[in-house]
N, C-alpha and C positions, 0 to 999 in steps of 0.2 A: 595918468591912465583913466579912461572913462569908467565911471562907476555904473553898476547895474541900474540905479535910479536914473542916471543921466541917459542911458540907452533907452530905458522905458519911456522917459519923457520925450525923447526924440521920436520914438516910434509913434507915440500917441499924437504928437504934433503932425506927423505925416498922415496918420489916419484921419485926423480932423481936416487936413488939407484935401484928402481924397473925398471926404464927405461933402465938402464945399464944391468941389469940382463936379461931383455927381449931381448934386442939387441944381447947380447951374445948367448942366446938360439937360436935365429933365425939364427945367423951366423953359428951355428953348423949344420944347415939343408942344407948341401951342396950336398947331393947325393939323388938319388931316394930311396935308402934303408932307409936313415935317415928320409926322408919326410914320407915314408910309416909308419915307426915306430911311428912318432909323431902323425899321423892321427889315427892310431890304438889305441894309448893311449888316444887321444881326444875322440874317440868313447866310451871308458869306463868311461869318465868323461864329458859326453856331456851336463850335466846340468851347466857346466862352459863355459865361453867364450874361444875362441881359445887362446887369450893372457894369460888368467889365467891358462889354461891347460899347456901351455909351462912353466909358472913360477912354477907351482906345480911340474911338471916333473923334472925341473932343480934342484930345492931345495931338492926334495925327493932323487934324485940321489946323491946329495952331502951328505945328511944325512945318506944314506946307506953306502957310501964310508967311512964315519966317524964312522961307527959302531953304529949309534944311532937308526936305524931301521933294522929289520932282512931281509926284502924282498926288492928287487930293484924296485918292482912295488907297489905303494900304493893301498889300498883296498877301503877305504872310507875316505873322508875328510869333516870336519865341523869346525865351530868356537868353541871357548872355552865354551861359555854358551850353545851352541847347544849340545855339548858333555855332559854337565852336565844334560841337559834335558833328555838324554838317560841313565842317571845313570853312566856315565863315567867321569873320572877325568884325565886331562892332567898331565902326570908324571913330576916331578920336573926335570929341566934341559933340557927338550925337547923344542927346538926352534920352533916357529910357522913358517909356510910358508907364505911369504908376497904375497898378491894378491891385485888387484885393485877393489875398491868398489865405486859405484856411490854415489854422494851427490845430493839429490833431494830437490826441493822446491815446495810449493803449489802456484799456480797462479790462479787468478779469472778474469772473464770478462763477461760483459752483452751482448757483441757482439763478440762471439767467432770466427766468420769468419774474423774479422779484427785482424790480427796478432799483430798489434801495440797496441791493447787495453788491453792486458793481464797485470795485475799488480801482483806483488808478495805479498803474505800474510805473515804477521808475524807469529811467532810460534803458538800463541793461537788465532789468529785473525779469525773471522768467515766471510764468504762471505756475501755480501749484497744481499737483496732479488732479485731473478731473475738472479743471476750470476751463471755461470758454473765454476767448479773448475777442474784444471788439474795439474798433477804432471809433472815437467820438470827437466831434469838433469841440474845442475848448477855447477858441479865440480866433482872431484874425490878424494878419500882418500885411504891411505893404510889400509888394513885389514889383519887379520891373520887366517889361518886354520891349523888344525893338522890332521895327519893321524891316523887311528884307532890304529896302532901299537905304537903310542906315548901316548896312554891312558891306564888306567886300569879300569876294570869293567867286567860285565858279558859278555860272548861271544856274538858276534853279529850274529844273524841268517843269514845264507847265502840263498839268494833267488834262486829259480831254474834257471838254465841257460841252453840254448840250447845245445844238444849233437849231433854233426853231424859226419857222416861217410864221408870219403874223396869222393868228387865229388857229395855229396848229397846237395840238396837245403833246406834251412829252411822251415818248414811247413808253408804254406800260404803266403810266401813272393812273389812268382811269381804272384799269383793272385792279391795281394795287389798292386804291382808295375804296373801290367797291368791295373788295374782300374784307377790308377792315370794318366797313359799315355792316356787312352781313355777319361778321364775327361778333359784333356787338349785339346781335339779335334783331337787327332792323332789316326790313325788306326794301329794296330799291325799286321805285316805279318811275317810268318815263311818262311825262304828260305832253300833250300836243303843243300847248302854249301857256303863257302867263295867266290867261283867263281861267284856266283849270285850277290854279292854285293862288287865287286871290290877288293876282297881279305881281306875284313874286317870281324870282328865278328858281327858287327852291324852297321847300318846306319840310321841316322835321315834325312828325307827330309822335309824341312820346307815348300816348295812350294806345295807339294802334301799332306802334313800333314800325313806322314807315318813313322813308325819305323819298320825296318826290322832286324831280328835277325836270325843267323844260327841255324838250327834245328839239326845239327849233333854234337853238343857239349854236355858234361855232364850237368846235371841239375844245378849244382852250377855255372858253367861257363855261362850258359844261363841267370841265375838270375843276376849275376854280370854284364853281358852285358846289360840286361834290365835296371838295375839301372844306368849304364853309359849313356845310351840313354835318360832315363828320366831326368837326370841332364842336358843334352844338351837341351832338350825340355824346361826346366824351366829356364835355364841360358843363352842360346846362340842363341835364335831366332832373326829374323830381327828386332823385336821390343825392343831388349835389348840394344839399343844404341851402345856404343863403346865396349861392352863386347865381340864382335866378331873380334876386330881389330887384336888380337894376337892369331892365331890359336893354337900355341904351348901351351899357357897358358890355352886356352879353353879345350884342350884335357887333360891337367893335372887336371883341375878343375873337369871335368866329371869323370875321373878315380878315383880321390880322393874322390868324393862323393860316388861312388860305393864302394870304400874301407871302408869308414865309415859306410855305410848302412850294408855291410857284416859283419864288425867287431862287430857291435851292435847286430848281431845275432849269434855270435860265429863262423863265417866263417873264415877259414884259409886264411890269406891275403899274405902269403909268395910268391905266384905266381904272384903278381901284378908287372907290369913294369911301372915305372914312370921316365921320363927324369930327368937329373940332374937339381936340383932346381936352381943352380947358372946360368945355361944356359938359362932357360926360364924366370927367373926373370930379366935377363939383357936385354930381348927383349923390355921392356917398356922404351922408351926414356925419359930421364929427371927425372926418379924416382930411388931412392935408392933401391937396391935389397931387403934389409931387410924390407922396407916398402911394397914392392910388395908381399913378402912372407906373411907378417901379414895380409894384406888385402885379399889375396887369401885364406888363411887359414880360415878367418872369413866368407868369401863368401861360401866356401865349407861347413863349419859347419852349417851355416844358411840353406843352401839348403838341407843338409842331415837331419837336424832337421825337416824341412818342410815335407820331405818324411816320416820320422819315425813317426811323429805325427799322420799321417793318416793311420798307419798300426795297426792291432790288433794282431800282431804276438808276440811270446814269445821272449823277448830280454834280453841281459845281463843288469846288473845294470848300473846306470848312475853316480856313484860316491857319491850319497847321502846315508848316513846310513839309513837302514830300520827303519821306525818308526819316523823319524825326520819330523816335520812339517815345510816346507819351502814354500815360494812363488813359484808358479808353474814356472818352467823354460820355459814353453811353452807359456807364455803370449806374446802378440804382443809387439815386441821390440819398436814399434813406440809409445807405451804408455808413454815412458820416452823420452823427447826431450831435445835438447840442447838449452840453452838460455844464456843471459848475466849473468855472475857470479858476485856475491857480493864479496867484498874484503875478507870476511872470508872463502870463499870456492873456490876462484880463484886458478888455478893451472898453472904450466908451460904448454906451448903449447904442448910440446912433450908428457907429461904425460896425458894431456887431450885427445889427439888423441888415446892413447892406450885404452881408455874406451868408445869411441864413437861408435865403430862398433856394439856392441851388449851388452846390459846391463842385459840380462836375466840371465846370469850365474855369475854375479859379486857380488852376495850376499853371 
Protein backbone atom coordinates (compact mmCIF):
# COMPACT_ATOMS: atom_id res chain seq x y z
CA UNK A 1 0.00 0.00 0.00
CA UNK A 2 1.36 3.41 -0.96
CA UNK A 3 2.20 5.59 2.03
CA UNK A 4 1.28 9.26 2.39
CA UNK A 5 4.96 10.19 2.02
CA UNK A 6 5.20 8.21 -1.23
CA UNK A 7 2.12 9.93 -2.65
CA UNK A 8 3.45 13.33 -1.62
CA UNK A 9 6.81 12.58 -3.23
CA UNK A 10 5.09 11.49 -6.45
CA UNK A 11 3.01 14.67 -6.49
CA UNK A 12 6.08 16.83 -5.97
CA UNK A 13 7.84 15.03 -8.82
CA UNK A 14 4.90 15.79 -11.13
CA UNK A 15 4.91 19.44 -10.05
CA UNK A 16 8.63 19.68 -10.76
CA UNK A 17 7.97 18.17 -14.19
CA UNK A 18 5.25 20.76 -14.83
CA UNK A 19 7.61 23.54 -13.81
CA UNK A 20 10.19 22.31 -16.32
CA UNK A 21 7.57 22.09 -19.06
CA UNK A 22 6.36 25.61 -18.39
CA UNK A 23 9.89 27.02 -18.32
CA UNK A 24 10.61 25.31 -21.64
CA UNK A 25 7.41 26.72 -23.15
CA UNK A 26 8.28 30.24 -21.99
CA UNK A 27 11.84 29.94 -23.31
CA UNK A 28 10.38 29.33 -26.76
CA UNK A 29 8.66 32.74 -26.76
CA UNK A 30 11.70 34.52 -28.13
CA UNK A 31 10.18 36.61 -30.91
CA UNK A 32 7.26 38.92 -31.41
CA UNK A 33 5.69 36.39 -33.76
CA UNK A 34 5.91 33.60 -31.17
CA UNK A 35 4.49 35.88 -28.47
CA UNK A 36 1.59 36.91 -30.70
CA UNK A 37 0.80 33.28 -31.50
CA UNK A 38 0.82 32.39 -27.79
CA UNK A 39 -1.56 35.25 -26.96
CA UNK A 40 -3.89 34.43 -29.84
CA UNK A 41 -3.98 30.86 -28.53
CA UNK A 42 -4.64 32.10 -24.99
CA UNK A 43 -7.55 34.18 -26.30
CA UNK A 44 -9.20 30.99 -27.54
CA UNK A 45 -8.66 29.33 -24.14
CA UNK A 46 -9.19 32.36 -21.94
CA UNK A 47 -11.05 30.38 -19.26
CA UNK A 48 -7.58 29.02 -18.33
CA UNK A 49 -4.70 30.86 -16.70
CA UNK A 50 -1.83 31.98 -18.92
CA UNK A 51 0.46 29.35 -17.39
CA UNK A 52 -2.02 26.56 -18.05
CA UNK A 53 -2.62 27.85 -21.55
CA UNK A 54 1.08 27.48 -22.30
CA UNK A 55 1.12 23.98 -20.81
CA UNK A 56 -1.88 22.90 -22.92
CA UNK A 57 -0.37 24.45 -26.04
CA UNK A 58 2.99 22.71 -25.57
CA UNK A 59 1.55 19.28 -24.78
CA UNK A 60 -1.05 19.39 -27.56
CA UNK A 61 1.67 20.30 -30.05
CA UNK A 62 3.65 17.27 -28.90
CA UNK A 63 0.55 15.05 -29.20
CA UNK A 64 -0.07 16.34 -32.73
CA UNK A 65 3.54 15.69 -33.76
CA UNK A 66 3.21 12.16 -32.35
CA UNK A 67 0.08 11.56 -34.43
CA UNK A 68 -2.23 11.27 -31.41
CA UNK A 69 -4.50 14.16 -32.43
CA UNK A 70 -5.38 15.27 -35.97
CA UNK A 71 -5.24 19.05 -35.61
CA UNK A 72 -2.38 21.25 -34.37
CA UNK A 73 -4.86 23.45 -32.48
CA UNK A 74 -7.03 21.99 -29.72
CA UNK A 75 -10.74 22.76 -29.84
CA UNK A 76 -12.07 22.18 -26.32
CA UNK A 77 -10.37 20.78 -23.23
CA UNK A 78 -11.91 19.32 -20.08
CA UNK A 79 -11.21 16.83 -17.31
CA UNK A 80 -11.93 13.10 -17.52
CA UNK A 81 -15.15 13.19 -15.51
CA UNK A 82 -16.23 16.43 -17.18
CA UNK A 83 -16.07 14.73 -20.57
CA UNK A 84 -18.14 11.88 -19.16
CA UNK A 85 -20.78 14.42 -18.06
CA UNK A 86 -21.05 15.41 -21.72
CA UNK A 87 -21.42 11.82 -22.89
CA UNK A 88 -17.83 11.52 -24.09
CA UNK A 89 -15.19 9.00 -23.12
CA UNK A 90 -11.43 9.54 -23.28
CA UNK A 91 -10.04 7.01 -25.73
CA UNK A 92 -7.60 4.38 -24.51
CA UNK A 93 -3.97 5.37 -24.87
CA UNK A 94 -4.63 9.13 -25.03
CA UNK A 95 -2.39 10.95 -22.52
CA UNK A 96 -3.85 13.78 -20.50
CA UNK A 97 -2.34 17.25 -20.59
CA UNK A 98 -0.94 18.18 -17.19
CA UNK A 99 -2.04 21.53 -15.76
CA UNK A 100 -1.88 23.17 -12.34
CA UNK A 101 -4.95 23.15 -10.10
CA UNK A 102 -5.29 25.02 -6.79
CA UNK A 103 -5.76 23.25 -3.46
CA UNK A 104 -8.04 25.29 -1.25
CA UNK A 105 -8.97 25.15 2.41
CA UNK A 106 -11.82 26.66 4.44
CA UNK A 107 -10.93 29.23 7.09
CA UNK A 108 -13.18 30.82 9.73
CA UNK A 109 -12.96 33.94 11.87
CA UNK A 110 -15.23 35.95 14.13
CA UNK A 111 -13.07 39.06 13.52
CA UNK A 112 -12.37 38.92 9.77
CA UNK A 113 -10.58 42.30 9.75
CA UNK A 114 -7.85 40.72 11.90
CA UNK A 115 -5.82 38.69 9.41
CA UNK A 116 -4.19 36.66 12.21
CA UNK A 117 -7.55 35.45 13.55
CA UNK A 118 -8.40 33.09 10.69
CA UNK A 119 -8.26 29.40 11.60
CA UNK A 120 -8.45 26.49 9.20
CA UNK A 121 -11.49 24.23 9.41
CA UNK A 122 -11.17 20.48 9.18
CA UNK A 123 -12.90 18.63 6.34
CA UNK A 124 -16.35 18.33 7.98
CA UNK A 125 -15.96 20.97 10.66
CA UNK A 126 -18.65 23.65 10.88
CA UNK A 127 -17.91 27.27 11.80
CA UNK A 128 -18.80 28.55 15.22
CA UNK A 129 -21.79 30.87 15.60
CA UNK A 130 -20.96 34.34 14.28
CA UNK A 131 -17.92 33.25 12.31
CA UNK A 132 -17.36 34.11 8.66
CA UNK A 133 -15.97 31.46 6.33
CA UNK A 134 -13.54 32.10 3.49
CA UNK A 135 -11.77 29.82 1.04
CA UNK A 136 -8.04 30.31 0.66
CA UNK A 137 -5.45 28.74 -1.54
CA UNK A 138 -3.11 26.51 0.45
CA UNK A 139 -1.22 24.74 -2.29
CA UNK A 140 -1.26 23.42 -5.81
CA UNK A 141 -1.62 19.99 -7.36
CA UNK A 142 -1.23 18.49 -10.82
CA UNK A 143 -4.44 17.87 -12.76
CA UNK A 144 -5.20 16.55 -16.24
CA UNK A 145 -7.35 17.66 -19.16
CA UNK A 146 -7.98 16.11 -22.59
CA UNK A 147 -8.79 17.67 -25.93
CA UNK A 148 -12.08 16.81 -27.62
CA UNK A 149 -10.14 14.96 -30.34
CA UNK A 150 -8.91 12.53 -27.68
CA UNK A 151 -12.47 11.50 -26.83
CA UNK A 152 -15.26 9.58 -28.50
CA UNK A 153 -18.92 10.60 -28.39
CA UNK A 154 -21.55 12.65 -30.15
CA UNK A 155 -20.30 15.61 -32.21
CA UNK A 156 -19.86 18.76 -30.15
CA UNK A 157 -22.09 21.58 -31.42
CA UNK A 158 -20.02 24.49 -32.68
CA UNK A 159 -21.13 27.85 -31.24
CA UNK A 160 -21.49 30.74 -33.67
CA UNK A 161 -18.28 32.67 -34.25
CA UNK A 162 -17.78 36.17 -35.61
CA UNK A 163 -17.17 36.42 -39.36
CA UNK A 164 -15.20 39.50 -40.31
CA UNK A 165 -14.19 41.03 -43.60
CA UNK A 166 -10.68 42.43 -43.82
CA UNK A 167 -10.55 45.82 -42.13
CA UNK A 168 -14.00 45.44 -40.60
CA UNK A 169 -14.53 45.92 -36.88
CA UNK A 170 -16.57 43.41 -34.85
CA UNK A 171 -20.12 44.60 -34.29
CA UNK A 172 -20.49 46.60 -31.09
CA UNK A 173 -16.82 46.35 -30.07
CA UNK A 174 -15.95 50.01 -30.66
CA UNK A 175 -18.94 51.17 -28.63
CA UNK A 176 -18.16 48.71 -25.83
CA UNK A 177 -14.52 49.79 -25.53
CA UNK A 178 -15.49 53.46 -25.73
CA UNK A 179 -17.88 53.00 -22.80
CA UNK A 180 -15.09 51.49 -20.71
CA UNK A 181 -12.68 54.32 -21.54
CA UNK A 182 -15.31 56.88 -20.53
CA UNK A 183 -16.23 54.89 -17.40
CA UNK A 184 -12.58 55.19 -16.34
CA UNK A 185 -12.95 58.98 -16.48
CA UNK A 186 -11.22 59.58 -19.83
CA UNK A 187 -12.59 61.51 -22.79
CA UNK A 188 -12.18 60.06 -26.28
CA UNK A 189 -11.04 62.34 -29.10
CA UNK A 190 -10.77 61.56 -32.82
CA UNK A 191 -7.85 63.25 -34.61
CA UNK A 192 -7.46 63.68 -38.34
CA UNK A 193 -4.16 61.85 -38.75
CA UNK A 194 -0.97 60.65 -37.06
CA UNK A 195 0.60 64.09 -37.37
CA UNK A 196 -1.79 65.40 -34.73
CA UNK A 197 -0.55 62.91 -32.14
CA UNK A 198 3.22 62.80 -32.70
CA UNK A 199 3.09 60.13 -35.41
CA UNK A 200 1.25 57.56 -33.27
CA UNK A 201 -1.99 55.72 -33.95
CA UNK A 202 -3.29 56.60 -30.50
CA UNK A 203 -2.19 58.48 -27.38
CA UNK A 204 -3.33 58.34 -23.76
CA UNK A 205 -2.80 61.51 -21.72
CA UNK A 206 -3.12 60.74 -18.01
CA UNK A 207 -2.84 64.37 -16.89
CA UNK A 208 -5.65 65.59 -19.13
CA UNK A 209 -7.49 62.24 -18.95
CA UNK A 210 -7.91 61.96 -22.69
CA UNK A 211 -7.53 59.20 -25.27
CA UNK A 212 -6.87 60.34 -28.84
CA UNK A 213 -7.13 57.98 -31.83
CA UNK A 214 -6.51 58.57 -35.55
CA UNK A 215 -9.69 58.84 -37.56
CA UNK A 216 -8.08 57.99 -40.92
CA UNK A 217 -7.57 54.23 -40.25
CA UNK A 218 -9.92 51.42 -41.20
CA UNK A 219 -12.48 50.39 -38.55
CA UNK A 220 -10.54 47.30 -37.41
CA UNK A 221 -7.35 49.31 -36.88
CA UNK A 222 -9.25 51.97 -34.94
CA UNK A 223 -10.82 49.35 -32.66
CA UNK A 224 -7.43 47.67 -32.09
CA UNK A 225 -5.94 51.05 -31.19
CA UNK A 226 -8.83 51.82 -28.83
CA UNK A 227 -8.23 48.49 -27.05
CA UNK A 228 -4.50 49.30 -26.84
CA UNK A 229 -5.21 52.69 -25.25
CA UNK A 230 -7.80 51.21 -22.87
CA UNK A 231 -5.11 48.79 -21.69
CA UNK A 232 -2.85 51.77 -20.95
CA UNK A 233 -5.69 53.40 -19.01
CA UNK A 234 -6.22 50.28 -16.90
CA UNK A 235 -2.59 49.21 -16.45
CA UNK A 236 -0.15 52.10 -16.73
CA UNK A 237 -1.53 55.21 -15.06
CA UNK A 238 0.43 57.17 -12.42
CA UNK A 239 -1.44 55.29 -9.68
CA UNK A 240 -0.20 51.91 -10.92
CA UNK A 241 3.03 51.98 -8.90
CA UNK A 242 6.06 50.53 -10.68
CA UNK A 243 4.03 49.37 -13.68
CA UNK A 244 5.35 52.34 -15.70
CA UNK A 245 9.06 51.89 -14.91
CA UNK A 246 9.75 49.94 -18.09
CA UNK A 247 8.09 51.65 -21.05
CA UNK A 248 8.97 48.86 -23.47
CA UNK A 249 7.12 46.32 -21.37
CA UNK A 250 4.20 48.70 -20.98
CA UNK A 251 3.85 49.00 -24.75
CA UNK A 252 4.07 45.23 -25.17
CA UNK A 253 1.40 44.75 -22.49
CA UNK A 254 -0.99 47.23 -24.12
CA UNK A 255 -0.49 45.78 -27.61
CA UNK A 256 -0.86 42.25 -26.21
CA UNK A 257 -4.16 43.12 -24.53
CA UNK A 258 -5.40 44.55 -27.82
CA UNK A 259 -4.33 41.36 -29.58
CA UNK A 260 -6.24 39.16 -27.11
CA UNK A 261 -9.38 41.31 -27.24
CA UNK A 262 -9.27 41.21 -31.04
CA UNK A 263 -8.58 37.47 -31.22
CA UNK A 264 -11.53 36.80 -28.91
CA UNK A 265 -13.67 38.46 -31.58
CA UNK A 266 -12.18 36.61 -34.53
CA UNK A 267 -10.02 39.52 -35.69
CA UNK A 268 -6.98 38.74 -37.83
CA UNK A 269 -3.95 39.45 -35.65
CA UNK A 270 -1.21 38.84 -38.23
CA UNK A 271 -0.59 42.56 -38.63
CA UNK A 272 0.38 43.10 -35.00
CA UNK A 273 3.94 44.15 -34.31
CA UNK A 274 5.40 43.28 -30.91
CA UNK A 275 9.10 43.67 -29.99
CA UNK A 276 11.26 40.66 -29.37
CA UNK A 277 10.27 39.19 -26.04
CA UNK A 278 13.85 38.42 -25.07
CA UNK A 279 14.66 42.13 -25.47
CA UNK A 280 11.93 43.63 -23.33
CA UNK A 281 12.02 40.87 -20.71
CA UNK A 282 15.71 41.57 -20.14
CA UNK A 283 14.90 45.20 -19.27
CA UNK A 284 13.84 44.25 -15.75
CA UNK A 285 16.96 44.17 -13.62
CA UNK A 286 17.40 41.25 -11.25
CA UNK A 287 14.58 39.15 -12.73
CA UNK A 288 14.81 36.03 -14.86
CA UNK A 289 13.35 36.70 -18.34
CA UNK A 290 11.11 33.60 -18.08
CA UNK A 291 9.61 34.93 -14.85
CA UNK A 292 8.99 38.33 -16.45
CA UNK A 293 7.30 36.68 -19.44
CA UNK A 294 4.96 34.60 -17.23
CA UNK A 295 4.06 37.57 -15.04
CA UNK A 296 3.46 39.78 -18.07
CA UNK A 297 1.35 37.11 -19.76
CA UNK A 298 -0.88 36.81 -16.72
CA UNK A 299 -1.20 40.60 -16.37
CA UNK A 300 -2.20 40.77 -20.04
CA UNK A 301 -4.72 37.97 -19.69
CA UNK A 302 -6.27 39.46 -16.54
CA UNK A 303 -6.67 42.88 -18.16
CA UNK A 304 -8.08 41.41 -21.37
CA UNK A 305 -10.57 39.38 -19.33
CA UNK A 306 -11.60 42.51 -17.42
CA UNK A 307 -12.35 44.23 -20.73
CA UNK A 308 -14.08 41.21 -22.30
CA UNK A 309 -16.24 40.62 -19.22
CA UNK A 310 -17.89 44.01 -19.71
CA UNK A 311 -18.69 43.52 -23.41
CA UNK A 312 -21.93 42.12 -24.81
CA UNK A 313 -20.40 41.37 -28.23
CA UNK A 314 -20.32 38.01 -29.99
CA UNK A 315 -17.04 36.24 -29.19
CA UNK A 316 -15.29 33.02 -30.06
CA UNK A 317 -15.38 30.13 -27.57
CA UNK A 318 -13.17 30.14 -24.49
CA UNK A 319 -12.04 26.52 -24.63
CA UNK A 320 -14.81 25.13 -22.43
CA UNK A 321 -16.96 22.48 -24.17
CA UNK A 322 -20.54 23.71 -24.76
CA UNK A 323 -22.90 22.40 -22.10
CA UNK A 324 -20.24 21.83 -19.44
CA UNK A 325 -21.09 23.26 -16.05
CA UNK A 326 -17.95 24.82 -14.59
CA UNK A 327 -17.28 27.43 -11.98
CA UNK A 328 -17.36 30.76 -13.76
CA UNK A 329 -13.90 31.78 -14.95
CA UNK A 330 -14.96 35.36 -14.34
CA UNK A 331 -15.15 35.16 -10.58
CA UNK A 332 -12.96 37.57 -8.63
CA UNK A 333 -9.51 36.02 -8.42
CA UNK A 334 -9.14 37.53 -4.95
CA UNK A 335 -11.75 35.07 -3.69
CA UNK A 336 -8.98 32.50 -3.35
CA UNK A 337 -6.03 33.73 -1.35
CA UNK A 338 -2.68 32.35 -0.38
CA UNK A 339 -2.03 31.33 3.21
CA UNK A 340 0.25 29.01 5.11
CA UNK A 341 0.07 25.48 3.71
CA UNK A 342 -0.35 22.36 5.75
CA UNK A 343 2.22 19.57 5.24
CA UNK A 344 -0.27 17.60 3.12
CA UNK A 345 -0.69 20.40 0.57
CA UNK A 346 2.64 22.25 0.71
CA UNK A 347 4.44 22.44 -2.63
CA UNK A 348 7.79 23.57 -3.93
CA UNK A 349 8.17 27.33 -4.03
CA UNK A 350 8.63 27.33 -7.80
CA UNK A 351 5.48 25.32 -8.41
CA UNK A 352 3.52 27.42 -5.92
CA UNK A 353 4.44 30.59 -7.79
CA UNK A 354 3.08 29.15 -11.03
CA UNK A 355 -0.40 29.01 -9.59
CA UNK A 356 -0.61 32.22 -7.59
CA UNK A 357 -1.15 34.69 -10.44
CA UNK A 358 -4.71 33.74 -11.26
CA UNK A 359 -6.69 30.71 -10.07
CA UNK A 360 -9.78 31.38 -12.17
CA UNK A 361 -8.61 29.15 -14.97
CA UNK A 362 -6.93 26.43 -12.94
CA UNK A 363 -9.95 24.17 -12.54
